[in-house]
C-alpha positions as CSV (number, residue, x, y, z in Angstrom):
1,X,-0.2,0.1,0.5
2,X,1.4,3.4,-1.1
3,X,2.1,6.2,1.9
4,X,0.4,9.5,1.1
5,X,2.4,12.5,1.3
6,X,1.7,15.0,4.1
7,X,0.6,17.5,1.8
8,X,-1.8,15.2,-0.4
9,X,-3.4,14.0,3.2
10,X,-7.0,15.4,3.6
11,X,-8.8,15.3,7.1
12,X,-12.2,12.7,7.6
13,X,-12.6,14.2,11.6
14,X,-15.3,16.0,10.8
15,X,-17.2,12.5,9.6
16,X,-15.6,10.2,12.4
17,X,-17.9,7.4,13.2
18,X,-20.7,7.9,10.9
19,X,-22.3,4.5,9.2
20,X,-22.5,3.0,12.1
21,X,-25.4,4.3,13.9
22,X,-27.5,1.0,13.7
23,X,-24.3,-1.1,14.9
24,X,-25.3,-2.6,18.8
25,X,-22.9,-5.2,20.6
26,X,-25.1,-7.7,19.0
27,X,-23.0,-7.2,15.4
28,X,-20.2,-7.5,16.8
29,X,-17.3,-10.6,17.0
30,X,-15.4,-9.7,20.5
31,X,-11.4,-9.3,19.8
32,X,-10.5,-12.3,22.2
33,X,-6.6,-12.9,22.7
34,X,-5.5,-16.3,22.3
35,X,-2.7,-18.7,22.5
36,X,-1.5,-20.7,19.6
37,X,-2.3,-24.4,20.1
38,X,-2.4,-27.3,17.3
39,X,-5.9,-26.4,16.3
40,X,-5.1,-22.1,15.8
41,X,-6.4,-20.8,12.9
42,X,-2.5,-19.5,12.2
43,X,-1.3,-22.9,12.2
44,X,-3.9,-24.3,10.1
45,X,-2.9,-24.2,5.9
46,X,-6.4,-24.2,4.9
47,X,-7.5,-21.1,7.0
48,X,-7.1,-17.5,5.5
49,X,-5.8,-16.9,8.9
50,X,-2.4,-19.0,8.5
51,X,1.0,-17.4,8.8
52,X,3.9,-19.9,7.9
53,X,5.8,-18.4,11.0
54,X,3.3,-18.6,13.6
55,X,4.4,-21.1,16.2
56,X,3.0,-23.4,19.4
57,X,2.8,-20.7,22.4
58,X,2.8,-17.6,20.1
59,X,-0.4,-15.3,20.5
60,X,-3.0,-13.8,18.2
61,X,-5.9,-11.9,18.2
62,X,-9.1,-14.1,17.3
63,X,-11.1,-11.3,15.4
64,X,-8.1,-9.7,13.3
65,X,-5.7,-13.2,12.7
66,X,-2.8,-10.3,14.1
67,X,0.6,-12.4,15.0
68,X,2.3,-12.0,18.3
69,X,5.4,-13.9,18.5
70,X,6.0,-15.6,22.0
71,X,9.5,-14.5,21.2
72,X,9.5,-10.9,21.2
73,X,6.3,-10.9,23.1
74,X,3.2,-8.1,22.9
75,X,2.8,-4.7,24.9
76,X,-0.5,-4.3,26.5
77,X,-2.3,-1.3,28.2
78,X,-5.1,-3.0,31.2
79,X,-8.2,-0.8,30.5
80,X,-11.1,-2.6,32.3
81,X,-11.5,-5.8,33.6
82,X,-14.4,-8.1,34.5
83,X,-14.5,-11.5,36.1
84,X,-17.5,-13.7,34.8
85,X,-18.0,-17.8,35.1
86,X,-18.6,-19.8,32.0
87,X,-20.0,-23.0,32.1
88,X,-18.9,-25.8,29.5
89,X,-20.1,-29.2,28.7
90,X,-17.7,-32.0,28.6
91,X,-16.3,-32.2,25.0
92,X,-16.8,-35.3,23.0
93,X,-13.7,-36.3,20.5
94,X,-13.4,-34.2,17.5
95,X,-16.1,-31.8,19.0
96,X,-16.3,-27.7,18.8
97,X,-16.5,-26.8,22.1
98,X,-18.5,-23.6,22.8
99,X,-19.4,-22.2,26.2
100,X,-23.4,-22.8,27.4
101,X,-23.7,-19.8,29.5
102,X,-21.6,-17.0,31.0
103,X,-22.7,-15.7,34.3
104,X,-22.1,-12.7,35.9
105,X,-21.2,-14.7,39.5
106,X,-21.0,-18.4,40.6
107,X,-24.5,-18.2,42.6
108,X,-26.3,-17.4,39.2
109,X,-24.8,-20.4,37.8
110,X,-26.0,-22.9,40.7
111,X,-23.9,-24.8,43.6
112,X,-20.9,-26.8,42.5
113,X,-18.8,-29.9,43.8
114,X,-14.9,-30.3,43.3
115,X,-14.6,-33.4,41.4
116,X,-10.4,-33.1,40.8
117,X,-9.5,-29.8,39.2
118,X,-13.4,-29.1,37.6
119,X,-16.4,-27.6,39.8
120,X,-19.0,-29.6,38.9
121,X,-22.5,-28.4,38.4
122,X,-25.5,-30.4,39.3
123,X,-26.4,-31.0,36.2
124,X,-23.0,-32.4,34.9
125,X,-21.4,-29.3,33.4
126,X,-18.7,-28.2,34.8
127,X,-17.7,-24.0,35.9
128,X,-14.6,-22.0,35.2
129,X,-13.5,-19.1,37.0
130,X,-12.5,-16.8,34.0
131,X,-10.8,-13.0,34.6
132,X,-11.1,-10.9,31.5
133,X,-8.5,-8.2,31.0
134,X,-9.3,-5.7,28.4
135,X,-6.3,-4.4,27.0
136,X,-4.9,-2.1,24.4
137,X,-1.9,-3.7,22.4
138,X,1.0,-1.1,21.8
139,X,3.8,-0.9,19.5
140,X,7.5,-0.8,20.5
141,X,6.7,3.2,20.5
142,X,3.8,2.8,22.6
143,X,1.7,3.4,20.7
144,X,-1.9,2.1,20.3
145,X,-2.7,-0.8,17.8
146,X,-5.7,-2.8,18.8
147,X,-8.1,-3.9,21.5
148,X,-8.1,-7.6,22.7
149,X,-9.4,-9.3,25.3
150,X,-7.1,-11.4,27.3
151,X,-9.1,-14.4,29.4
152,X,-7.4,-16.4,32.2
153,X,-9.0,-19.7,33.1
154,X,-7.7,-22.9,34.5
155,X,-4.2,-22.4,35.7
156,X,-3.9,-19.0,34.0
157,X,-6.2,-17.6,36.4
158,X,-3.7,-17.6,39.2
159,X,-1.4,-15.1,36.4
160,X,-4.5,-13.2,36.3
161,X,-4.4,-12.7,40.4
162,X,-0.8,-11.9,40.2
163,X,-1.2,-9.4,37.5
164,X,-3.7,-7.8,39.7
165,X,-1.6,-8.1,42.7
166,X,1.5,-6.3,40.4
167,X,-0.8,-3.7,39.1
168,X,-2.3,-2.8,42.8
169,X,1.8,-2.4,44.1
170,X,2.8,-0.2,41.0
171,X,3.7,2.8,42.3
172,X,5.4,5.8,40.6
173,X,6.0,9.5,41.9
174,X,5.9,13.1,40.9
175,X,6.5,16.0,43.1
176,X,3.8,15.3,45.5
177,X,5.0,11.8,46.2
178,X,4.2,8.3,45.5
179,X,0.4,6.9,44.3
180,X,-0.4,3.9,42.1
181,X,-1.2,5.0,38.7
182,X,-4.7,4.2,36.9
183,X,-4.5,0.6,35.2
184,X,-4.8,2.2,31.4
185,X,-1.8,4.4,32.2
186,X,0.5,1.6,32.6
187,X,2.4,-1.1,30.4
188,X,2.8,-4.6,30.5
189,X,4.5,-7.1,28.4
190,X,3.0,-10.4,28.0
191,X,4.9,-13.7,26.8
192,X,3.6,-17.4,27.1
193,X,5.7,-20.1,28.7
194,X,5.3,-23.9,28.2
195,X,4.3,-26.2,31.3
196,X,3.4,-29.6,31.5
197,X,0.6,-31.5,33.4
198,X,0.8,-34.4,35.5
199,X,-0.1,-36.7,32.7
200,X,2.8,-34.6,31.0
201,X,0.7,-32.8,28.3
202,X,1.9,-29.8,27.4
203,X,0.1,-26.5,27.9
204,X,1.1,-22.6,27.9
205,X,0.4,-19.9,30.8
206,X,0.7,-16.2,30.0
207,X,3.6,-14.5,32.1
208,X,3.3,-11.1,32.9
209,X,5.9,-8.4,33.4
210,X,5.7,-4.8,34.4
211,X,7.2,-2.4,31.6
212,X,6.8,1.0,32.6
213,X,4.1,4.2,33.4
214,X,2.5,6.1,30.5
215,X,3.9,9.3,32.0
216,X,6.0,10.5,29.2
217,X,4.9,14.0,27.4
218,X,5.2,11.6,24.3
219,X,2.3,9.3,26.1
220,X,-0.3,12.0,25.8
221,X,-2.1,10.6,22.6
222,X,-1.9,6.7,24.0
223,X,-3.6,8.1,27.4
224,X,-6.0,9.6,25.9
225,X,-7.5,6.7,23.7
226,X,-7.0,4.0,26.4
227,X,-8.5,6.0,29.3
228,X,-11.2,6.7,26.5
229,X,-11.5,2.7,26.2
230,X,-12.1,2.3,30.2
231,X,-14.7,4.9,30.2
232,X,-16.6,3.5,27.3
233,X,-16.8,0.0,28.7
234,X,-17.5,1.1,32.6
235,X,-20.4,3.3,30.7
236,X,-22.0,0.5,28.6
237,X,-20.9,-2.4,31.3
238,X,-19.5,-5.3,29.8
239,X,-21.6,-8.0,31.7
240,X,-24.2,-6.9,28.5
241,X,-21.1,-8.2,26.0
242,X,-20.0,-11.2,27.9
243,X,-22.8,-12.8,29.7
244,X,-25.5,-14.8,28.4
245,X,-28.0,-17.8,29.3
246,X,-28.3,-21.5,28.9
247,X,-30.6,-21.4,25.5
248,X,-30.4,-18.1,24.6
249,X,-30.5,-17.8,20.5
250,X,-26.9,-18.4,18.8
251,X,-27.8,-15.3,16.8
252,X,-28.4,-13.1,20.5
253,X,-25.2,-14.5,21.8
254,X,-21.6,-13.4,21.2
255,X,-18.9,-16.5,22.5
256,X,-16.4,-15.3,24.9
257,X,-14.2,-17.6,25.0
């Protein structure tokens, strides 16, 4: 694509956002962030998202197909958070699984009993406690790239909790002393690391590292956009985006996993 010279560029700002007047959340697929396993579209040669350079343990945006190599990791700004409880059926071999329902609280789902590592519901399905981090990815110049939702469940749930501890303990200083910045003014790097369970099956967990606060003058544009994203999610209510009940019509459901 040819990049236009500055003198040839016209501003489209006065029409910004038009054409989307009748679009609601039901018309959108949420941009969930995924780890590449063997069934990932980036590794499937028949998929439009196929990437010959992608490897197991890399990361990608499920909607755009944007590839984030684990070797370099990805910079993210955590703008908002919502905890959900996802009901799953046991998957049959070869079956594509999808959530039965996504609840705001464990109480909505019903009582569970512990069965190994799973919380088993009375109907035979199981419930997964899931932490959903709404983030902006950044490039190496700390400029915004795209919105993603990074979901942490199973063994990754501990990583989400550790990330929250890290965010709550992050301190920066100014002429008035030390303070904890807003999460949408901080940058972290995500990698994945390979693990093995007791059966020696390989899986991947996220690894989160603090990079820096967005407190340089050059970060102003990034801060404006990340705060806007936070405010829009706070106003909309992300539970309306993520949660749905059993038996809800497929056309009305946005699958969050």
